[in-house]
N, C-alpha and C positions, 0 to 999 in steps of 0.2 A: 418704352415704358420701363422704368427702373424698379427692380424688386428690392424691397427693404425688409430686413430681418428685425423683428421686434422681440425682445425678451421680456417676459412677464412672470411674476410669481403668482401661482394660483393655489388657493387652499381648498381642501375638500375634507369634510368631516364624515368619516365612515360611520354607518349605522352599526348598532350592536350586532345585527344579523350578518352584515358584511365582515365585521371583525371576526366573528365566530367561523364563518366560512373560510376566510383567508387563513385563520389559525389552523383549522383542520387540514386545509390543503398543504400548508407548510409542514405540519406534523407528518402527514402522509409522505411528502417528498423526502423529509429527513429519514423516515423509516425505510423508504425505498433506497435511499443512498447508503444507509447502513447495511442493508441486505446485499446490495451490489458490491460494496467494499469487502464484505465477509466472503462473498463468492469469489471475488478476485484473489483474496488471500489464500483461499482453498486451492484455486487453480495454480497459483504461483508455487505453493508448497508442493503440490502434486508434481509439477514439472521439475522443481528442484530435486525431489526425490528420484525422479526418473534420470535426471542428469547425473546425480551422484552415483546411481547404480551403473550407468553407462561408463562413467569414469573409473569406477571400481573394476568393471570388466576389462577395460583397456589396461589398467594397471596390472591386473592378473595376467593378461595376455603378454605383457612385456617381460614378465619374470619367469 
């Protein structure tokens, strides 16, 4: 038995309620992404500050 692959184009019309639900879900995901990116920037800045302080300590120890 040979398996055949068939490609078809299907159309689907979303109801207004589905559009609203998908829109809310997308908005929530975008908000979540923005919050996560802000948290990442905060953590990166914190580590950069710690690294700078350590480098300063090394520089002072060398002089």
